PDB file of N, CA, C and O in Angstrom, chain B, residues numbered from 101:
ATOM      1  N   UNK B 101      10.518   1.963 -16.024  1.00  0.00           N
ATOM      2  CA  UNK B 101       9.645   2.869 -15.322  1.00  0.00           C
ATOM      3  C   UNK B 101      10.127   2.966 -13.875  1.00  0.00           C
ATOM      4  O   UNK B 101      10.306   1.946 -13.210  1.00  0.00           O
ATOM      5  N   UNK B 102      10.333   4.165 -13.397  1.00  0.00           N
ATOM      6  CA  UNK B 102      10.820   4.369 -12.039  1.00  0.00           C
ATOM      7  C   UNK B 102       9.665   4.374 -11.045  1.00  0.00           C
ATOM      8  O   UNK B 102       8.506   4.556 -11.419  1.00  0.00           O
ATOM      9  N   UNK B 103       9.998   4.174  -9.781  1.00  0.00           N
ATOM     10  CA  UNK B 103       8.979   4.093  -8.732  1.00  0.00           C
ATOM     11  C   UNK B 103       8.075   5.326  -8.729  1.00  0.00           C
ATOM     12  O   UNK B 103       6.856   5.198  -8.614  1.00  0.00           O
ATOM     13  N   UNK B 104       8.663   6.515  -8.853  1.00  0.00           N
ATOM     14  CA  UNK B 104       7.871   7.750  -8.836  1.00  0.00           C
ATOM     15  C   UNK B 104       6.870   7.780  -9.991  1.00  0.00           C
ATOM     16  O   UNK B 104       5.739   8.237  -9.826  1.00  0.00           O
ATOM     17  N   UNK B 105       7.286   7.293 -11.156  1.00  0.00           N
ATOM     18  CA  UNK B 105       6.388   7.237 -12.310  1.00  0.00           C
ATOM     19  C   UNK B 105       5.243   6.258 -12.068  1.00  0.00           C
ATOM     20  O   UNK B 105       4.094   6.532 -12.417  1.00  0.00           O
ATOM     21  N   UNK B 106       5.564   5.126 -11.472  1.00  0.00           N
ATOM     22  CA  UNK B 106       4.550   4.110 -11.191  1.00  0.00           C
ATOM     23  C   UNK B 106       3.533   4.639 -10.180  1.00  0.00           C
ATOM     24  O   UNK B 106       2.328   4.464 -10.359  1.00  0.00           O
ATOM     25  N   UNK B 107       4.013   5.280  -9.128  1.00  0.00           N
ATOM     26  CA  UNK B 107       3.116   5.838  -8.112  1.00  0.00           C
ATOM     27  C   UNK B 107       2.223   6.905  -8.735  1.00  0.00           C
ATOM     28  O   UNK B 107       1.023   6.946  -8.464  1.00  0.00           O
ATOM     29  N   UNK B 108       2.796   7.760  -9.562  1.00  0.00           N
ATOM     30  CA  UNK B 108       2.026   8.806 -10.233  1.00  0.00           C
ATOM     31  C   UNK B 108       0.957   8.207 -11.146  1.00  0.00           C
ATOM     32  O   UNK B 108      -0.184   8.668 -11.160  1.00  0.00           O
ATOM     33  N   UNK B 109       1.329   7.185 -11.902  1.00  0.00           N
ATOM     34  CA  UNK B 109       0.378   6.497 -12.779  1.00  0.00           C
ATOM     35  C   UNK B 109      -0.751   5.876 -11.963  1.00  0.00           C
ATOM     36  O   UNK B 109      -1.916   5.968 -12.349  1.00  0.00           O
ATOM     37  N   UNK B 110      -0.419   5.247 -10.843  1.00  0.00           N
ATOM     38  CA  UNK B 110      -1.427   4.635  -9.977  1.00  0.00           C
ATOM     39  C   UNK B 110      -2.403   5.688  -9.456  1.00  0.00           C
ATOM     40  O   UNK B 110      -3.614   5.465  -9.467  1.00  0.00           O
ATOM     41  N   UNK B 111      -1.894   6.822  -9.004  1.00  0.00           N
ATOM     42  CA  UNK B 111      -2.755   7.887  -8.483  1.00  0.00           C
ATOM     43  C   UNK B 111      -3.697   8.418  -9.562  1.00  0.00           C
ATOM     44  O   UNK B 111      -4.882   8.624  -9.299  1.00  0.00           O
ATOM     45  N   UNK B 112      -3.185   8.641 -10.768  1.00  0.00           N
ATOM     46  CA  UNK B 112      -4.028   9.126 -11.876  1.00  0.00           C
ATOM     47  C   UNK B 112      -5.101   8.104 -12.224  1.00  0.00           C
ATOM     48  O   UNK B 112      -6.268   8.447 -12.413  1.00  0.00           O
ATOM     49  N   UNK B 113      -4.693   6.861 -12.305  1.00  0.00           N
ATOM     50  CA  UNK B 113      -5.605   5.786 -12.679  1.00  0.00           C
ATOM     51  C   UNK B 113      -6.710   5.632 -11.632  1.00  0.00           C
ATOM     52  O   UNK B 113      -7.879   5.467 -11.981  1.00  0.00           O
ATOM     53  N   UNK B 114      -6.344   5.687 -10.361  1.00  0.00           N
ATOM     54  CA  UNK B 114      -7.339   5.601  -9.283  1.00  0.00           C
ATOM     55  C   UNK B 114      -8.344   6.741  -9.388  1.00  0.00           C
ATOM     56  O   UNK B 114      -9.550   6.537  -9.250  1.00  0.00           O
ATOM     57  N   UNK B 115      -7.843   7.916  -9.628  1.00  0.00           N
ATOM     58  CA  UNK B 115      -8.730   9.078  -9.753  1.00  0.00           C
ATOM     59  C   UNK B 115      -9.697   8.892 -10.918  1.00  0.00           C
ATOM     60  O   UNK B 115     -10.891   9.162 -10.784  1.00  0.00           O
ATOM     61  N   UNK B 116      -9.192   8.436 -12.051  1.00  0.00           N
ATOM     62  CA  UNK B 116     -10.028   8.218 -13.228  1.00  0.00           C
ATOM     63  C   UNK B 116     -11.077   7.143 -13.031  1.00  0.00           C
ATOM     64  O   UNK B 116     -12.175   7.230 -13.581  1.00  0.00           O
ATOM     65  N   UNK B 117     -10.746   6.129 -12.248  1.00  0.00           N
ATOM     66  CA  UNK B 117     -11.676   5.013 -12.005  1.00  0.00           C
ATOM     67  C   UNK B 117     -12.510   5.215 -10.741  1.00  0.00           C
ATOM     68  O   UNK B 117     -13.398   4.416 -10.443  1.00  0.00           O
ATOM     69  N   UNK B 118     -12.223   6.282 -10.002  1.00  0.00           N
ATOM     70  CA  UNK B 118     -12.964   6.544  -8.773  1.00  0.00           C
ATOM     71  C   UNK B 118     -12.646   5.569  -7.654  1.00  0.00           C
ATOM     72  O   UNK B 118     -13.511   5.262  -6.834  1.00  0.00           O
ATOM     73  N   UNK B 119     -11.408   5.078  -7.613  1.00  0.00           N
ATOM     74  CA  UNK B 119     -10.994   4.137  -6.570  1.00  0.00           C
ATOM     75  C   UNK B 119     -10.258   4.859  -5.449  1.00  0.00           C
ATOM     76  O   UNK B 119      -9.544   5.834  -5.685  1.00  0.00           O
ATOM     77  N   UNK B 120     -10.438   4.376  -4.248  1.00  0.00           N
ATOM     78  CA  UNK B 120      -9.707   4.868  -3.087  1.00  0.00           C
ATOM     79  C   UNK B 120      -8.271   4.347  -3.182  1.00  0.00           C
ATOM     80  O   UNK B 120      -8.049   3.137  -3.226  1.00  0.00           O
ATOM     81  N   UNK B 121      -7.309   5.251  -3.213  1.00  0.00           N
ATOM     82  CA  UNK B 121      -5.895   4.861  -3.344  1.00  0.00           C
ATOM     83  C   UNK B 121      -5.434   3.914  -2.246  1.00  0.00           C
ATOM     84  O   UNK B 121      -4.524   3.113  -2.462  1.00  0.00           O
ATOM     85  N   UNK B 122      -6.048   3.996  -1.077  1.00  0.00           N
ATOM     86  CA  UNK B 122      -5.614   3.150   0.034  1.00  0.00           C
ATOM     87  C   UNK B 122      -6.057   1.695  -0.135  1.00  0.00           C
ATOM     88  O   UNK B 122      -5.657   0.827   0.641  1.00  0.00           O
ATOM     89  N   UNK B 123      -6.879   1.435  -1.144  1.00  0.00           N
ATOM     90  CA  UNK B 123      -7.331   0.069  -1.428  1.00  0.00           C
ATOM     91  C   UNK B 123      -6.916  -0.369  -2.834  1.00  0.00           C
ATOM     92  O   UNK B 123      -7.442  -1.345  -3.369  1.00  0.00           O
ATOM     93  N   UNK B 124      -5.975   0.354  -3.420  1.00  0.00           N
ATOM     94  CA  UNK B 124      -5.600   0.089  -4.809  1.00  0.00           C
ATOM     95  C   UNK B 124      -4.150  -0.357  -4.932  1.00  0.00           C
ATOM     96  O   UNK B 124      -3.284   0.051  -4.158  1.00  0.00           O
ATOM     97  N   UNK B 125      -3.914  -1.196  -5.915  1.00  0.00           N
ATOM     98  CA  UNK B 125      -2.560  -1.566  -6.282  1.00  0.00           C
ATOM     99  C   UNK B 125      -2.515  -1.823  -7.779  1.00  0.00           C
ATOM    100  O   UNK B 125      -3.523  -2.162  -8.399  1.00  0.00           O
ATOM    101  N   UNK B 126      -1.345  -1.658  -8.337  1.00  0.00           N
ATOM    102  CA  UNK B 126      -1.157  -1.863  -9.764  1.00  0.00           C
ATOM    103  C   UNK B 126      -0.148  -2.985  -9.943  1.00  0.00           C
ATOM    104  O   UNK B 126       0.895  -3.018  -9.291  1.00  0.00           O
ATOM    105  N   UNK B 127      -0.480  -3.895 -10.834  1.00  0.00           N
ATOM    106  CA  UNK B 127       0.452  -4.966 -11.153  1.00  0.00           C
ATOM    107  C   UNK B 127       0.878  -4.819 -12.601  1.00  0.00           C
ATOM    108  O   UNK B 127       0.096  -4.394 -13.452  1.00  0.00           O
ATOM    109  N   UNK B 128       2.113  -5.171 -12.870  1.00  0.00           N
ATOM    110  CA  UNK B 128       2.661  -5.130 -14.223  1.00  0.00           C
ATOM    111  C   UNK B 128       3.084  -6.552 -14.548  1.00  0.00           C
ATOM    112  O   UNK B 128       3.960  -7.117 -13.894  1.00  0.00           O
ATOM    113  N   UNK B 129       2.451  -7.124 -15.567  1.00  0.00           N
ATOM    114  CA  UNK B 129       2.631  -8.546 -15.867  1.00  0.00           C
ATOM    115  C   UNK B 129       2.821  -8.759 -17.366  1.00  0.00           C
ATOM    116  O   UNK B 129       2.518  -7.867 -18.158  1.00  0.00           O
ATOM    117  N   UNK B 130       3.317  -9.925 -17.763  1.00  0.00           N
ATOM    118  CA  UNK B 130       3.428 -10.229 -19.193  1.00  0.00           C
ATOM    119  C   UNK B 130       2.061 -10.157 -19.881  1.00  0.00           C
ATOM    120  O   UNK B 130       1.021 -10.321 -19.243  1.00  0.00           O
ATOM    121  N   UNK B 131       2.086  -9.913 -21.165  1.00  0.00           N
ATOM    122  CA  UNK B 131       0.866  -9.687 -21.943  1.00  0.00           C
ATOM    123  C   UNK B 131      -0.105 -10.863 -21.924  1.00  0.00           C
ATOM    124  O   UNK B 131      -1.312 -10.661 -22.065  1.00  0.00           O
ATOM    125  N   UNK B 132       0.386 -12.070 -21.756  1.00  0.00           N
ATOM    126  CA  UNK B 132      -0.486 -13.246 -21.830  1.00  0.00           C
ATOM    127  C   UNK B 132      -1.159 -13.616 -20.507  1.00  0.00           C
ATOM    128  O   UNK B 132      -1.880 -14.612 -20.448  1.00  0.00           O
ATOM    129  N   UNK B 133      -0.943 -12.845 -19.458  1.00  0.00           N
ATOM    130  CA  UNK B 133      -1.551 -13.129 -18.158  1.00  0.00           C
ATOM    131  C   UNK B 133      -3.002 -12.640 -18.165  1.00  0.00           C
ATOM    132  O   UNK B 133      -3.290 -11.516 -18.577  1.00  0.00           O
ATOM    133  N   UNK B 134      -3.902 -13.498 -17.704  1.00  0.00           N
ATOM    134  CA  UNK B 134      -5.331 -13.194 -17.689  1.00  0.00           C
ATOM    135  C   UNK B 134      -5.755 -12.573 -16.357  1.00  0.00           C
ATOM    136  O   UNK B 134      -5.064 -12.704 -15.347  1.00  0.00           O
ATOM    137  N   UNK B 135      -6.896 -11.900 -16.377  1.00  0.00           N
ATOM    138  CA  UNK B 135      -7.444 -11.255 -15.184  1.00  0.00           C
ATOM    139  C   UNK B 135      -7.588 -12.246 -14.036  1.00  0.00           C
ATOM    140  O   UNK B 135      -7.210 -11.945 -12.904  1.00  0.00           O
ATOM    141  N   UNK B 136      -8.124 -13.409 -14.319  1.00  0.00           N
ATOM    142  CA  UNK B 136      -8.346 -14.402 -13.257  1.00  0.00           C
ATOM    143  C   UNK B 136      -7.035 -14.799 -12.578  1.00  0.00           C
ATOM    144  O   UNK B 136      -7.006 -15.025 -11.368  1.00  0.00           O
ATOM    145  N   UNK B 137      -5.960 -14.883 -13.346  1.00  0.00           N
ATOM    146  CA  UNK B 137      -4.655 -15.224 -12.771  1.00  0.00           C
ATOM    147  C   UNK B 137      -4.172 -14.137 -11.816  1.00  0.00           C
ATOM    148  O   UNK B 137      -3.632 -14.428 -10.749  1.00  0.00           O
ATOM    149  N   UNK B 138      -4.372 -12.889 -12.213  1.00  0.00           N
ATOM    150  CA  UNK B 138      -3.961 -11.765 -11.373  1.00  0.00           C
ATOM    151  C   UNK B 138      -4.748 -11.788 -10.064  1.00  0.00           C
ATOM    152  O   UNK B 138      -4.164 -11.698  -8.984  1.00  0.00           O
ATOM    153  N   UNK B 139      -6.076 -11.910 -10.160  1.00  0.00           N
ATOM    154  CA  UNK B 139      -6.914 -11.914  -8.961  1.00  0.00           C
ATOM    155  C   UNK B 139      -6.575 -13.081  -8.039  1.00  0.00           C
ATOM    156  O   UNK B 139      -6.424 -12.898  -6.831  1.00  0.00           O
ATOM    157  N   UNK B 140      -6.458 -14.266  -8.601  1.00  0.00           N
ATOM    158  CA  UNK B 140      -6.155 -15.451  -7.793  1.00  0.00           C
ATOM    159  C   UNK B 140      -4.796 -15.338  -7.113  1.00  0.00           C
ATOM    160  O   UNK B 140      -4.651 -15.699  -5.945  1.00  0.00           O
ATOM    161  N   UNK B 141      -3.814 -14.844  -7.833  1.00  0.00           N
ATOM    162  CA  UNK B 141      -2.468 -14.708  -7.267  1.00  0.00           C
ATOM    163  C   UNK B 141      -2.441 -13.677  -6.146  1.00  0.00           C
ATOM    164  O   UNK B 141      -1.873 -13.929  -5.084  1.00  0.00           O
ATOM    165  N   UNK B 142      -3.052 -12.515  -6.377  1.00  0.00           N
ATOM    166  CA  UNK B 142      -3.042 -11.476  -5.349  1.00  0.00           C
ATOM    167  C   UNK B 142      -3.840 -11.882  -4.113  1.00  0.00           C
ATOM    168  O   UNK B 142      -3.515 -11.463  -3.002  1.00  0.00           O
ATOM    169  N   UNK B 143      -4.871 -12.683  -4.294  1.00  0.00           N
ATOM    170  CA  UNK B 143      -5.655 -13.128  -3.141  1.00  0.00           C
ATOM    171  C   UNK B 143      -4.887 -14.098  -2.249  1.00  0.00           C
ATOM    172  O   UNK B 143      -5.310 -14.363  -1.124  1.00  0.00           O
ATOM    173  N   UNK B 144      -3.769 -14.632  -2.729  1.00  0.00           N
ATOM    174  CA  UNK B 144      -2.932 -15.477  -1.869  1.00  0.00           C
ATOM    175  C   UNK B 144      -2.181 -14.637  -0.834  1.00  0.00           C
ATOM    176  O   UNK B 144      -1.636 -15.173   0.131  1.00  0.00           O
ATOM    177  N   UNK B 145      -2.154 -13.322  -1.042  1.00  0.00           N
ATOM    178  CA  UNK B 145      -1.561 -12.402  -0.064  1.00  0.00           C
ATOM    179  C   UNK B 145      -2.684 -12.051   0.910  1.00  0.00           C
ATOM    180  O   UNK B 145      -3.439 -11.105   0.687  1.00  0.00           O
ATOM    181  N   UNK B 146      -2.783 -12.806   1.969  1.00  0.00           N
ATOM    182  CA  UNK B 146      -3.925 -12.732   2.896  1.00  0.00           C
ATOM    183  C   UNK B 146      -4.244 -11.328   3.410  1.00  0.00           C
ATOM    184  O   UNK B 146      -5.424 -10.996   3.516  1.00  0.00           O
ATOM    185  N   UNK B 147      -3.257 -10.483   3.736  1.00  0.00           N
ATOM    186  CA  UNK B 147      -3.602  -9.151   4.252  1.00  0.00           C
ATOM    187  C   UNK B 147      -4.386  -8.277   3.258  1.00  0.00           C
ATOM    188  O   UNK B 147      -5.001  -7.290   3.663  1.00  0.00           O
ATOM    189  N   UNK B 148      -4.371  -8.626   1.968  1.00  0.00           N
ATOM    190  CA  UNK B 148      -5.119  -7.837   0.982  1.00  0.00           C
ATOM    191  C   UNK B 148      -6.602  -8.174   0.977  1.00  0.00           C
ATOM    192  O   UNK B 148      -7.423  -7.352   0.570  1.00  0.00           O
ATOM    193  N   UNK B 149      -6.950  -9.368   1.424  1.00  0.00           N
ATOM    194  CA  UNK B 149      -8.348  -9.796   1.344  1.00  0.00           C
ATOM    195  C   UNK B 149      -8.734 -10.056  -0.105  1.00  0.00           C
ATOM    196  O   UNK B 149      -7.889 -10.394  -0.934  1.00  0.00           O
ATOM    197  N   UNK B 150     -10.006  -9.897  -0.395  1.00  0.00           N
ATOM    198  CA  UNK B 150     -10.497 -10.108  -1.762  1.00  0.00           C
ATOM    199  C   UNK B 150      -9.925  -9.034  -2.686  1.00  0.00           C
ATOM    200  O   UNK B 150      -9.899  -7.854  -2.338  1.00  0.00           O
ATOM    201  N   UNK B 151      -9.472  -9.449  -3.851  1.00  0.00           N
ATOM    202  CA  UNK B 151      -8.885  -8.524  -4.823  1.00  0.00           C
ATOM    203  C   UNK B 151      -9.614  -8.674  -6.150  1.00  0.00           C
ATOM    204  O   UNK B 151      -9.854  -9.788  -6.616  1.00  0.00           O
ATOM    205  N   UNK B 152      -9.968  -7.534  -6.758  1.00  0.00           N
ATOM    206  CA  UNK B 152     -10.624  -7.539  -8.060  1.00  0.00           C
ATOM    207  C   UNK B 152      -9.912  -6.566  -8.994  1.00  0.00           C
ATOM    208  O   UNK B 152      -9.511  -5.476  -8.585  1.00  0.00           O
ATOM    209  N   UNK B 153      -9.763  -6.972 -10.245  1.00  0.00           N
ATOM    210  CA  UNK B 153      -9.197  -6.090 -11.264  1.00  0.00           C
ATOM    211  C   UNK B 153     -10.269  -5.071 -11.636  1.00  0.00           C
ATOM    212  O   UNK B 153     -11.404  -5.441 -11.935  1.00  0.00           O
ATOM    213  N   UNK B 154      -9.913  -3.797 -11.617  1.00  0.00           N
ATOM    214  CA  UNK B 154     -10.840  -2.713 -11.947  1.00  0.00           C
ATOM    215  C   UNK B 154     -10.483  -2.003 -13.245  1.00  0.00           C
ATOM    216  O   UNK B 154     -11.267  -1.204 -13.759  1.00  0.00           O
ATOM    217  N   UNK B 155      -9.298  -2.295 -13.774  1.00  0.00           N
ATOM    218  CA  UNK B 155      -8.895  -1.684 -15.032  1.00  0.00           C
ATOM    219  C   UNK B 155      -7.665  -2.379 -15.578  1.00  0.00           C
ATOM    220  O   UNK B 155      -6.903  -3.002 -14.838  1.00  0.00           O
ATOM    221  N   UNK B 156      -7.483  -2.263 -16.881  1.00  0.00           N
ATOM    222  CA  UNK B 156      -6.273  -2.828 -17.485  1.00  0.00           C
ATOM    223  C   UNK B 156      -5.844  -1.938 -18.632  1.00  0.00           C
ATOM    224  O   UNK B 156      -6.645  -1.232 -19.243  1.00  0.00           O
ATOM    225  N   UNK B 157      -4.548  -1.998 -18.903  1.00  0.00           N
ATOM    226  CA  UNK B 157      -3.956  -1.153 -19.920  1.00  0.00           C
ATOM    227  C   UNK B 157      -2.695  -1.849 -20.417  1.00  0.00           C
ATOM    228  O   UNK B 157      -2.117  -2.675 -19.711  1.00  0.00           O
ATOM    229  N   UNK B 158      -2.277  -1.519 -21.616  1.00  0.00           N
ATOM    230  CA  UNK B 158      -1.024  -2.058 -22.137  1.00  0.00           C
ATOM    231  C   UNK B 158       0.006  -0.947 -22.178  1.00  0.00           C
ATOM    232  O   UNK B 158      -0.266   0.144 -22.681  1.00  0.00           O
ATOM    233  N   UNK B 159       1.187  -1.223 -21.650  1.00  0.00           N
ATOM    234  CA  UNK B 159       2.291  -0.270 -21.689  1.00  0.00           C
ATOM    235  C   UNK B 159       3.255  -0.690 -22.794  1.00  0.00           C
ATOM    236  O   UNK B 159       3.954  -1.696 -22.674  1.00  0.00           O
ATOM    237  N   UNK B 160       3.281   0.088 -23.862  1.00  0.00           N
ATOM    238  CA  UNK B 160       4.208  -0.201 -24.956  1.00  0.00           C
ATOM    239  C   UNK B 160       5.648  -0.019 -24.483  1.00  0.00           C
ATOM    240  O   UNK B 160       6.553  -0.734 -24.912  1.00  0.00           O
ATOM    241  N   UNK B 161       5.839   0.939 -23.604  1.00  0.00           N
ATOM    242  CA  UNK B 161       7.181   1.214 -23.080  1.00  0.00           C
ATOM    243  C   UNK B 161       7.744   0.002 -22.336  1.00  0.00           C
ATOM    244  O   UNK B 161       8.926  -0.317 -22.461  1.00  0.00           O
ATOM    245  N   UNK B 162       6.889  -0.668 -21.563  1.00  0.00           N
ATOM    246  CA  UNK B 162       7.317  -1.836 -20.795  1.00  0.00           C
ATOM    247  C   UNK B 162       7.064  -3.144 -21.529  1.00  0.00           C
ATOM    248  O   UNK B 162       7.581  -4.192 -21.144  1.00  0.00           O
ATOM    249  N   UNK B 163       6.264  -3.076 -22.590  1.00  0.00           N
ATOM    250  CA  UNK B 163       5.813  -4.266 -23.309  1.00  0.00           C
ATOM    251  C   UNK B 163       5.143  -5.246 -22.340  1.00  0.00           C
ATOM    252  O   UNK B 163       5.372  -6.455 -22.388  1.00  0.00           O
ATOM    253  N   UNK B 164       4.319  -4.691 -21.472  1.00  0.00           N
ATOM    254  CA  UNK B 164       3.628  -5.453 -20.433  1.00  0.00           C
ATOM    255  C   UNK B 164       2.209  -4.903 -20.263  1.00  0.00           C
ATOM    256  O   UNK B 164       1.907  -3.774 -20.650  1.00  0.00           O
ATOM    257  N   UNK B 165       1.354  -5.737 -19.673  1.00  0.00           N
ATOM    258  CA  UNK B 165       0.019  -5.296 -19.285  1.00  0.00           C
ATOM    259  C   UNK B 165       0.082  -4.744 -17.870  1.00  0.00           C
ATOM    260  O   UNK B 165       0.823  -5.243 -17.022  1.00  0.00           O
ATOM    261  N   UNK B 166      -0.705  -3.712 -17.634  1.00  0.00           N
ATOM    262  CA  UNK B 166      -0.832  -3.152 -16.295  1.00  0.00           C
ATOM    263  C   UNK B 166      -2.275  -3.352 -15.855  1.00  0.00           C
ATOM    264  O   UNK B 166      -3.209  -3.047 -16.597  1.00  0.00           O
ATOM    265  N   UNK B 167      -2.449  -3.864 -14.649  1.00  0.00           N
ATOM    266  CA  UNK B 167      -3.777  -4.071 -14.092  1.00  0.00           C
ATOM    267  C   UNK B 167      -3.941  -3.194 -12.860  1.00  0.00           C
ATOM    268  O   UNK B 167      -3.084  -3.182 -11.977  1.00  0.00           O
ATOM    269  N   UNK B 168      -5.048  -2.461 -12.806  1.00  0.00           N
ATOM    270  CA  UNK B 168      -5.408  -1.708 -11.613  1.00  0.00           C
ATOM    271  C   UNK B 168      -6.326  -2.599 -10.800  1.00  0.00           C
ATOM    272  O   UNK B 168      -7.375  -3.028 -11.281  1.00  0.00           O
ATOM    273  N   UNK B 169      -5.934  -2.877  -9.573  1.00  0.00           N
ATOM    274  CA  UNK B 169      -6.687  -3.795  -8.718  1.00  0.00           C
ATOM    275  C   UNK B 169      -7.170  -3.075  -7.472  1.00  0.00           C
ATOM    276  O   UNK B 169      -6.539  -2.138  -6.983  1.00  0.00           O
ATOM    277  N   UNK B 170      -8.313  -3.541  -6.970  1.00  0.00           N
ATOM    278  CA  UNK B 170      -8.874  -3.015  -5.733  1.00  0.00           C
ATOM    279  C   UNK B 170      -8.923  -4.143  -4.710  1.00  0.00           C
ATOM    280  O   UNK B 170      -9.427  -5.230  -4.988  1.00  0.00           O
ATOM    281  N   UNK B 171      -8.394  -3.868  -3.528  1.00  0.00           N
ATOM    282  CA  UNK B 171      -8.409  -4.874  -2.463  1.00  0.00           C
ATOM    283  C   UNK B 171      -9.439  -4.489  -1.407  1.00  0.00           C
ATOM    284  O   UNK B 171      -9.718  -3.311  -1.188  1.00  0.00           O
ATOM    285  N   UNK B 172      -9.989  -5.497  -0.767  1.00  0.00           N
ATOM    286  CA  UNK B 172     -10.963  -5.256   0.304  1.00  0.00           C
ATOM    287  C   UNK B 172     -10.295  -4.548   1.476  1.00  0.00           C
ATOM    288  O   UNK B 172     -10.875  -3.647   2.083  1.00  0.00           O
ATOM    289  N   UNK B 173      -9.089  -4.958   1.783  1.00  0.00           N
ATOM    290  CA  UNK B 173      -8.352  -4.384   2.911  1.00  0.00           C
ATOM    291  C   UNK B 173      -7.460  -3.233   2.440  1.00  0.00           C
ATOM    292  O   UNK B 173      -7.147  -3.114   1.256  1.00  0.00           O
ATOM    293  N   UNK B 174      -7.067  -2.404   3.379  1.00  0.00           N
ATOM    294  CA  UNK B 174      -6.188  -1.279   3.083  1.00  0.00           C
ATOM    295  C   UNK B 174      -4.804  -1.786   2.679  1.00  0.00           C
ATOM    296  O   UNK B 174      -4.252  -2.693   3.303  1.00  0.00           O
ATOM    297  N   UNK B 175      -4.260  -1.186   1.628  1.00  0.00           N
ATOM    298  CA  UNK B 175      -2.900  -1.510   1.187  1.00  0.00           C
ATOM    299  C   UNK B 175      -1.966  -0.583   1.952  1.00  0.00           C
ATOM    300  O   UNK B 175      -2.023   0.636   1.793  1.00  0.00           O
ATOM    301  N   UNK B 176      -1.117  -1.156   2.771  1.00  0.00           N
ATOM    302  CA  UNK B 176      -0.186  -0.348   3.555  1.00  0.00           C
ATOM    303  C   UNK B 176       0.980   0.065   2.680  1.00  0.00           C
ATOM    304  O   UNK B 176       1.386  -0.669   1.779  1.00  0.00           O
ATOM    305  N   UNK B 177       1.512   1.237   2.949  1.00  0.00           N
ATOM    306  CA  UNK B 177       2.582   1.783   2.123  1.00  0.00           C
ATOM    307  C   UNK B 177       3.781   0.862   2.033  1.00  0.00           C
ATOM    308  O   UNK B 177       4.385   0.754   0.966  1.00  0.00           O
ATOM    309  N   UNK B 178       4.144   0.194   3.117  1.00  0.00           N
ATOM    310  CA  UNK B 178       5.310  -0.692   3.058  1.00  0.00           C
ATOM    311  C   UNK B 178       5.071  -1.870   2.128  1.00  0.00           C
ATOM    312  O   UNK B 178       6.033  -2.484   1.667  1.00  0.00           O
ATOM    313  N   UNK B 179       3.814  -2.203   1.838  1.00  0.00           N
ATOM    314  CA  UNK B 179       3.505  -3.289   0.899  1.00  0.00           C
ATOM    315  C   UNK B 179       3.695  -2.837  -0.540  1.00  0.00           C
ATOM    316  O   UNK B 179       3.898  -3.660  -1.433  1.00  0.00           O
ATOM    317  N   UNK B 180       3.630  -1.535  -0.762  1.00  0.00           N
ATOM    318  CA  UNK B 180       3.676  -1.040  -2.131  1.00  0.00           C
ATOM    319  C   UNK B 180       5.078  -0.681  -2.587  1.00  0.00           C
ATOM    320  O   UNK B 180       5.252  -0.239  -3.723  1.00  0.00           O
ATOM    321  N   UNK B 181       6.068  -0.853  -1.751  1.00  0.00           N
ATOM    322  CA  UNK B 181       7.449  -0.497  -2.111  1.00  0.00           C
ATOM    323  C   UNK B 181       8.096  -1.580  -2.934  1.00  0.00           C
ATOM    324  O   UNK B 181       9.256  -1.449  -3.324  1.00  0.00           O
TER     325      UNK B 181
END
């Protein structure tokens, strides 16, 4: 999956879930990773503040789980590259 595809998927997903894109990030992880692991790991990135999973999906193309997360703080563009 290319960066442009990932960004497009994130924008669509945010719109569908009613999330502000400036507080959203998407993680792509192995299938056996649990929600709590994603939240705990992302919260170690202090500039994000509190992070909560707001959606999840399985990508057959990537054979991975995708989690849509919402952070308390604004996600800066340079963090999403």
